C-alpha angles and dihedrals in degrees: 000000000000098000136005123183112193122197094322119194118181133182132194116199089346091306114122111231105162116047112191107325117188118188138158130192121187126210110285092008125135115212123186122208114196138170145121125296117295093017093126101261099125092039088057092049095050092043090054089049090053105248104172098220088068102083115206107213098173140005137040140263114212116191119185091339096311128105107241097166093124101023119127123252095255092050091054091048091052089049089058106267117130134175131204109210126227092233112025109204127240112235122192119213096031119094120220092234091056093049092051091048091051091049088054093052095258121127102218093197098053103026123084109269109264116159096179095094093048092047091051092051094047092051090054088066095039096252113141105233095216090057100044113024097084097038120109113260108284092329107149091358121144119237092264093047091052091053092048090048089052091049092050090056091049093049088052089057091057093218127190094215127029122196110203112198107198094317088167095061117110097008130117126236095265094050090046090055091050093047093047094047094046092049094047091051093048095047093049096043094049100031086236123167124227140197109203115198113194146140094218140044096236099101091037093066087069097041100040098204120222091221137019122206125189119210128205131167093356097309139092101246103171135025134181146124125305091246092050103044107033095065090048092050091050093046100043108017124229100286097052093042092050093047090050093049092048093049094049091045 
């Protein structure tokens, strides 16, 4: 088992946001988490990543057989858990090539200059190294370029589980195709697991998740296969689908 979330309750500023989330992700498995705004999706992602403002009041997070419920962010990252943020920041003074090197465990300021690793990673996300390596991190980047830059840094980390928080937001069709294809290749080549958090199906057509979970009010309220749930979401919308599932349950 790659990840097991057991009865997770989370509060922010004494306000309960997650209310008993149970979730499992196997090795090499892609799991989608969907739902309307303020359903708890991003809170779950950032809690799994270890952000300290998300206070776990009950439950456990087991990653690769170890309890990481109260581990720090950097400890989770070293263990192989990575997260792609919804809005990657632009940072002046730091070059993209240096950030990718650091993510790959290479100190670009003390190590002998070797751009081969960075070039290889950039090509995996269809970013021409000669055009992007020396640019400041995400400064002047389009939405799609920011997401590909973020993905390049994650690939450099060689994680075992990637949490993708709305990686498909704010990108055009061409960038979405590149993101989806790059992710699919990486996940398959490295037998890496992924949790894909999204409102829409667009990125999922490339990743073909093994399971789809729908969140509402801080809980997972409906689960099923990609083929089963996506057509229902598109036909009914989240509210009607959730009400129907609650009534029948």
